[in-house]
C-alpha positions as CSV (number, residue, x, y, z in Angstrom):
1,X,20.5,15.8,18.3
2,X,17.5,14.6,16.3
3,X,17.8,11.0,15.1
4,X,17.0,12.1,11.6
5,X,20.3,13.9,11.3
6,X,22.5,11.6,13.2
7,X,24.1,10.0,10.1
8,X,24.6,13.4,8.5
9,X,26.7,14.7,11.4
10,X,28.6,11.4,12.0
11,X,31.3,11.8,9.3
12,X,33.5,14.6,8.1
13,X,33.1,13.3,4.5
14,X,29.4,14.1,4.5
15,X,28.1,16.9,2.3
16,X,26.1,19.3,4.6
17,X,23.9,21.1,2.1
18,X,23.1,22.0,-1.4
19,X,25.8,23.8,-3.4
20,X,23.8,26.8,-4.5
21,X,20.5,28.6,-4.4
22,X,20.3,28.2,-8.2
23,X,19.9,24.5,-7.9
24,X,17.1,24.8,-5.4
25,X,15.4,27.4,-7.6
26,X,15.4,25.1,-10.5
27,X,14.0,22.2,-8.5
28,X,10.3,22.0,-7.7
29,X,11.1,20.2,-4.4
30,X,13.9,19.5,-2.0
31,X,13.6,16.1,-0.3
32,X,15.1,15.7,3.1
33,X,14.7,12.1,4.2
34,X,15.4,9.4,6.7
35,X,15.1,5.8,5.5
36,X,15.4,2.6,7.5
37,X,15.7,-0.7,5.7
38,X,15.2,-4.3,6.8
39,X,16.4,-6.5,3.9
40,X,15.5,-9.7,5.9
41,X,11.8,-8.7,6.1
42,X,11.5,-6.5,3.0
43,X,10.3,-3.7,5.3
44,X,11.2,0.0,5.2
45,X,10.4,3.0,7.4
46,X,10.5,6.4,5.7
47,X,10.3,10.0,7.1
48,X,10.4,12.8,4.6
49,X,10.3,16.6,4.7
50,X,9.4,17.9,1.2
51,X,10.2,21.6,0.8
52,X,7.9,23.1,-2.0
53,X,10.1,25.7,-3.8
54,X,7.3,27.2,-5.9
55,X,5.7,29.9,-3.7
56,X,2.7,30.2,-6.0
57,X,1.7,26.5,-5.8
58,X,-1.4,25.8,-3.8
59,X,-2.0,22.1,-4.5
60,X,0.2,19.0,-4.8
61,X,-0.7,15.5,-5.9
62,X,1.8,12.9,-4.8
63,X,1.9,9.2,-5.7
64,X,3.1,6.5,-3.3
65,X,3.1,2.7,-3.3
66,X,-0.3,1.6,-1.9
67,X,1.5,-1.3,0.0
68,X,2.3,1.2,2.7
69,X,-1.3,1.9,3.5
70,X,-2.2,5.4,4.5
71,X,0.8,7.7,4.9
72,X,0.9,10.4,7.6
73,X,1.1,13.8,5.9
74,X,1.2,17.0,7.8
75,X,2.9,20.5,7.9
76,X,2.4,24.0,9.2
77,X,1.5,25.2,5.8
78,X,-0.6,22.2,4.9
79,X,-4.3,23.0,4.8
80,X,-5.8,19.6,4.0
81,X,-4.9,16.1,2.7
82,X,-7.1,13.6,0.9
83,X,-6.2,10.3,-0.8
84,X,-7.5,7.7,-3.2
85,X,-6.3,4.5,-4.8
86,X,-5.3,4.6,-8.4
87,X,-3.8,2.1,-10.9
88,X,0.0,2.3,-11.2
89,X,2.6,0.9,-13.6
90,X,3.4,-2.1,-11.4
91,X,0.3,-2.2,-9.1
92,X,-1.9,0.1,-7.1
93,X,-0.7,3.4,-5.9
94,X,-2.2,5.9,-3.5
95,X,-2.6,9.4,-4.8
96,X,-2.5,12.1,-2.1
97,X,-3.9,15.6,-2.8
98,X,-2.2,18.1,-0.5
99,X,-3.7,21.6,-0.3
100,X,-1.3,24.3,0.9
101,X,-1.7,27.6,2.6
102,X,-0.1,30.6,0.8
103,X,3.6,31.2,1.3
104,X,4.3,33.1,4.5
105,X,7.4,35.4,4.8
106,X,10.2,33.6,6.6
107,X,8.3,30.3,6.7
108,X,9.2,27.5,4.3
109,X,6.3,25.5,2.9
110,X,7.3,22.0,4.2
111,X,5.3,18.8,3.9
112,X,6.1,16.0,6.2
113,X,5.4,12.5,4.9
114,X,5.7,9.4,7.1
115,X,5.0,5.7,6.2
116,X,6.3,2.2,6.8
117,X,5.7,-1.3,5.6
118,X,6.7,-4.0,3.1
119,X,7.5,-2.5,-0.3
120,X,6.6,-5.8,-2.1
121,X,4.0,-7.8,-0.2
122,X,3.8,-9.9,-3.4
123,X,6.6,-10.3,-5.9
124,X,6.4,-7.6,-8.6
125,X,5.8,-8.6,-12.2
126,X,8.9,-6.8,-13.3
127,X,11.5,-6.8,-10.5
128,X,13.2,-3.5,-11.5
129,X,13.3,-2.6,-7.8
130,X,14.3,-5.0,-5.0
131,X,14.7,-5.0,-1.2
132,X,16.3,-8.3,0.0
133,X,19.5,-9.5,1.6
134,X,21.5,-9.4,-1.6
135,X,20.5,-6.1,-3.1
136,X,18.4,-3.0,-2.5
137,X,17.6,-1.3,-5.9
138,X,15.3,1.7,-5.7
139,X,14.0,3.9,-8.6
140,X,10.7,5.7,-9.0
141,X,9.3,2.6,-10.7
142,X,8.1,1.1,-7.4
143,X,7.0,4.5,-6.0
144,X,8.9,3.8,-2.8
145,X,9.0,7.6,-2.3
146,X,6.3,10.2,-2.7
147,X,6.5,11.4,-6.3
148,X,4.8,14.3,-8.0
149,X,1.9,13.1,-10.2
150,X,3.0,15.4,-13.0
151,X,6.1,13.3,-13.6
152,X,8.0,16.5,-14.6
153,X,8.9,18.0,-11.2
154,X,12.6,18.2,-10.6
155,X,14.0,17.4,-7.1
156,X,17.1,17.9,-5.1
157,X,17.6,15.6,-2.1
158,X,19.5,14.6,1.0
159,X,18.7,11.1,2.2
160,X,20.0,9.2,5.2
161,X,19.8,5.5,4.7
162,X,20.1,3.3,7.8
163,X,21.2,-0.2,6.8
164,X,23.2,-2.6,9.0
165,X,26.0,-4.8,7.6
166,X,28.6,-4.7,4.9
167,X,27.1,-3.1,1.8
168,X,28.4,-1.1,-1.2
169,X,26.4,1.7,-2.8
170,X,26.0,3.5,-6.1
171,X,23.7,6.4,-6.9
172,X,22.8,8.9,-9.5
173,X,25.0,11.6,-8.1
174,X,26.7,11.3,-4.6
175,X,26.6,8.5,-2.1
176,X,28.8,8.2,0.9
177,X,29.3,5.3,3.3
178,X,28.9,6.6,6.8
179,X,28.5,5.0,10.2
180,X,25.1,3.2,10.3
181,X,24.5,3.3,6.5
182,X,24.7,5.7,3.6
183,X,24.0,9.3,2.7
184,X,22.6,10.0,-0.7
185,X,22.9,13.6,-2.0
186,X,21.5,15.0,-5.2
187,X,22.5,18.7,-5.7
188,X,21.6,18.8,-9.3
189,X,17.8,18.8,-9.9
190,X,16.6,15.5,-11.3
191,X,13.4,13.6,-12.0
192,X,14.2,10.6,-9.8
193,X,16.1,9.6,-6.6
194,X,17.7,6.3,-7.5
195,X,20.3,4.2,-5.9
196,X,21.5,0.6,-5.5
197,X,23.0,-1.0,-2.4
198,X,24.7,-4.4,-2.8
199,X,25.8,-7.0,-0.2
200,X,27.0,-9.6,-2.8
201,X,28.7,-8.5,-6.0
202,X,31.9,-8.6,-8.1
203,X,33.5,-5.3,-9.0
204,X,35.4,-4.5,-12.2
205,X,36.9,-1.0,-12.5
206,X,38.4,0.8,-15.4
207,X,38.9,4.5,-16.3
208,X,35.5,6.0,-16.8
209,X,33.4,3.4,-15.2
210,X,33.0,0.6,-12.6
211,X,30.9,-2.5,-13.1
212,X,29.1,-4.2,-10.2
213,X,28.0,-7.7,-11.1
214,X,25.2,-8.7,-8.8
215,X,24.3,-12.0,-10.5
216,X,24.6,-15.3,-8.7
217,X,26.9,-16.7,-10.0
218,X,28.6,-13.6,-11.3
219,X,31.0,-13.3,-14.2
220,X,29.2,-14.6,-17.3
221,X,30.1,-12.6,-20.4
222,X,31.6,-9.8,-18.3
223,X,34.7,-9.5,-20.6
224,X,32.4,-8.7,-23.5
225,X,30.7,-6.0,-21.3
226,X,34.0,-4.5,-20.5
227,X,35.0,-4.4,-24.2
228,X,31.6,-2.8,-25.1
229,X,32.0,-0.2,-22.4
230,X,35.4,0.7,-23.5
231,X,34.3,1.1,-27.1
232,X,31.0,3.0,-26.3
233,X,32.7,5.4,-23.9
234,X,35.4,6.2,-26.5
235,X,32.9,6.5,-29.4
236,X,30.4,8.7,-27.5
237,X,33.1,11.0,-26.1
238,X,34.4,11.6,-29.6
239,X,30.9,12.0,-31.1
240,X,29.8,14.4,-28.4
241,X,32.8,16.8,-28.7
242,X,32.2,19.8,-26.5
243,X,29.0,18.3,-25.1
244,X,31.1,15.6,-23.5
245,X,32.8,13.8,-22.0
246,X,30.7,11.2,-20.2
247,X,31.1,11.4,-16.5
248,X,32.3,8.3,-14.6
249,X,29.5,5.7,-14.6
250,X,28.4,3.0,-12.2
251,X,27.2,0.0,-14.1
252,X,25.1,-2.6,-12.2
253,X,24.6,-5.9,-13.9
254,X,21.4,-7.6,-12.7
255,X,20.0,-11.1,-13.1
256,X,16.6,-10.0,-14.5
257,X,15.7,-10.4,-18.2
258,X,14.2,-6.9,-18.7
259,X,14.2,-3.5,-17.1
260,X,17.5,-1.9,-17.9
261,X,17.7,1.8,-17.3
262,X,19.9,4.9,-17.1
263,X,19.6,7.4,-14.2
264,X,22.4,10.0,-14.7
265,X,25.7,8.1,-14.0
266,X,23.9,5.1,-12.6
267,X,23.1,2.5,-15.2
268,X,21.4,-0.9,-14.7
269,X,21.8,-3.7,-17.2
270,X,19.7,-6.8,-17.5
271,X,21.4,-10.2,-17.5
272,X,24.1,-10.2,-20.2
273,X,25.1,-13.8,-20.0
274,X,23.8,-14.7,-23.4
275,X,24.0,-11.4,-25.2
276,X,25.7,-11.3,-28.6
277,X,28.5,-8.8,-29.2
278,X,26.2,-6.7,-31.4
279,X,23.4,-6.6,-28.9
280,X,25.6,-5.9,-25.9
281,X,27.4,-3.1,-27.7
282,X,24.1,-1.5,-28.7
283,X,22.6,-2.0,-25.3
284,X,25.5,-0.4,-23.5
285,X,25.9,2.5,-26.0
286,X,22.1,3.1,-25.7
287,X,22.2,3.4,-21.9
288,X,25.4,5.6,-22.0
289,X,23.7,7.7,-24.7
290,X,20.9,8.6,-22.3
291,X,23.4,11.0,-20.6
292,X,22.2,13.5,-23.3
293,X,18.5,12.7,-22.9
294,X,16.5,15.8,-21.8
295,X,13.0,15.2,-23.1
296,X,10.1,14.7,-20.6
297,X,9.8,10.9,-20.5
298,X,6.1,11.0,-19.7
299,X,5.2,13.0,-22.8
300,X,5.4,12.9,-26.6
301,X,9.0,14.0,-26.3
302,X,10.1,10.6,-24.9
303,X,10.8,9.6,-28.5
304,X,13.7,12.1,-28.4
305,X,15.1,10.2,-25.4
306,X,14.7,6.7,-26.6
307,X,15.1,7.0,-30.4
308,X,18.2,9.2,-30.2
309,X,19.9,7.0,-27.6
310,X,19.0,4.0,-29.6
311,X,20.2,5.3,-33.0
312,X,23.4,6.7,-31.5
313,X,23.9,3.2,-30.1
314,X,23.4,1.6,-33.5
315,X,25.9,4.1,-34.9
316,X,28.3,3.0,-32.2
317,X,27.7,-0.6,-33.1
318,X,28.4,0.2,-36.7
319,X,31.7,1.8,-35.7
320,X,32.7,-1.3,-33.7
321,X,31.3,-4.1,-35.9
322,X,30.9,-2.7,-39.4
323,X,28.2,-2.1,-41.9
324,X,26.7,-5.6,-42.0
325,X,25.8,-5.5,-38.3
326,X,24.4,-2.0,-38.8
327,X,22.2,-3.0,-41.7
328,X,21.0,-6.2,-40.0
329,X,19.9,-4.3,-37.0
330,X,17.9,-1.8,-39.1
331,X,16.4,-4.6,-41.1
332,X,15.3,-6.4,-37.9
333,X,13.6,-3.1,-36.7
334,X,11.8,-2.8,-40.1
335,X,10.5,-6.4,-39.8
336,X,9.1,-5.7,-36.4
337,X,7.3,-2.7,-37.7
338,X,6.0,-4.6,-40.7
339,X,4.6,-7.3,-38.5
340,X,3.1,-5.1,-35.8
341,X,-0.4,-6.2,-34.8
342,X,-1.7,-2.6,-34.6
343,X,-1.4,0.5,-36.7
344,X,1.4,2.7,-35.3
345,X,1.0,6.5,-35.0
346,X,3.6,8.9,-36.5
347,X,6.8,9.5,-34.6
348,X,5.9,13.1,-34.2
349,X,3.7,15.8,-35.7
350,X,2.9,19.3,-34.3
351,X,-0.5,17.9,-33.2
352,X,0.9,14.9,-31.4
353,X,0.0,14.9,-27.7
354,X,0.4,11.2,-26.6
355,X,3.5,9.5,-25.3
356,X,4.7,7.3,-28.1
357,X,4.2,3.5,-27.8
358,X,7.2,1.2,-27.5
359,X,7.5,0.4,-31.2
360,X,7.5,4.0,-32.1
361,X,10.1,5.2,-29.6
362,X,12.4,2.2,-29.9
363,X,11.9,1.1,-33.6
364,X,10.1,3.6,-35.8
365,X,12.0,6.6,-34.3
366,X,15.5,5.1,-34.8
367,X,14.6,4.2,-38.4
368,X,13.4,7.7,-39.0
369,X,16.8,8.9,-37.8
370,X,18.6,6.5,-40.1
371,X,16.7,8.0,-43.0
372,X,17.7,11.5,-41.8
373,X,21.3,10.4,-41.8
374,X,20.9,9.0,-45.4
375,X,19.3,12.3,-46.4
376,X,22.1,14.6,-45.3
377,X,25.1,12.3,-45.2
378,X,27.0,10.8,-42.3
379,X,29.4,13.8,-41.7
380,X,26.6,16.3,-41.5
381,X,24.5,13.9,-39.4
382,X,27.3,13.6,-36.8
383,X,27.5,17.3,-36.7
384,X,23.8,17.5,-36.1
385,X,23.9,14.9,-33.3
386,X,26.8,16.8,-31.6
387,X,24.9,20.1,-31.9
388,X,21.8,18.5,-30.4
389,X,23.8,17.1,-27.5
390,X,25.4,20.5,-26.9
391,X,22.1,22.4,-27.1
392,X,20.5,19.9,-24.6
393,X,17.4,19.7,-26.8
394,X,14.3,18.7,-24.9
395,X,11.5,19.2,-27.5
396,X,11.1,18.1,-31.1
397,X,10.8,21.7,-32.4
398,X,14.1,22.5,-30.7
399,X,15.7,19.4,-32.3
400,X,14.3,20.4,-35.7
401,X,15.8,23.9,-35.3
402,X,19.2,22.3,-34.7
403,X,18.7,20.0,-37.7
404,X,17.9,23.0,-39.9
405,X,20.9,24.9,-38.7
406,X,23.1,22.0,-39.8
407,X,21.3,20.8,-42.9
408,X,19.1,23.6,-44.2
409,X,15.4,24.4,-44.4
410,X,14.7,21.9,-47.2
411,X,16.2,19.0,-45.3
412,X,14.2,20.0,-42.2
413,X,11.0,19.9,-44.2
414,X,11.9,16.4,-45.5
415,X,12.8,15.2,-42.0
416,X,9.5,16.5,-40.6
417,X,7.7,14.6,-43.3
418,X,9.5,11.4,-42.3
419,X,8.5,11.9,-38.7
420,X,4.9,12.5,-39.7
421,X,4.5,9.2,-41.7
């Protein structure tokens, strides 16, 4: 038996394959991987087979953390490979251009990628990802895996993680504890392959979610987090109607001061020890609200992801804490815009092509949505939000169509003008 598949066949609880051909057709790639981790040294050893599902594609560009040096890339249908160093979000990356032979009948186009080394030779500026004896936290932010340079290619995955010792694991979709480590499976196509493994944590479970507190010491303000989760889950499930309910979520509380995120049912929170009730409620409602985010995060449409999640979170905070907390939060946002050191672009126009900056996605966009709510009234606005969730809108024109269906053409024109300011 090949070593690569030893974990996969070691347990009856393991999922053998993808559920349907439809999932594979929707994904650009299927990742089949073997990952060996050494938390004591910060080293990893990875071996991937990437199946390219698009038979017409002749060229790939894959990003990978440059700390691994030059990866070994090969395959029967691989014609050539070249690489160059490029600047990444958190340090240098290596960009691999892979040229492929045309698809041959009965022969999958597979790309083997092999690399090893220290993921973080130097401590990262923002420790969203970690590989140490307390916690292994992996998302695409560190480019620990080869990732399509277009940032819009969906993937399915089966990953065997070899990790000795007593660890617990949470992931975007399925993770199983098996002899020798874990198996991570993603049957639904997604943009990332994210998971967290924990050796030292406190767990708090309730219907709908489980909290894993990885701080040292753990426990600070955790009761407030539980209360916020209970409220936000109830509020969002009611608001979403037929677009809900939220799936069971795994919430990881970290010790860092920035870098929270949501990846499907996996949510990472920053240190909540000193968070106020209002901030914590908004923070948790925001991350849960990303369950209905479908815009491409690397394009102009990222404002849909962040502004909608944030304004729905402010609505949830209003529901929990009242009008004063709501108005104070909007006033704080407006002050941040008024004191911005640079001129900010519109939230969106038909000609917009650039991904919005932080203050637009997280401040100007939510304020635009608050004006849209004032324009059509709360009841109609809640119907709009629910309809947008149900329609799984991923572009601004789609969102505006939903808005018009709820509020009318005149209201749509007014909302477009607000977005264009």
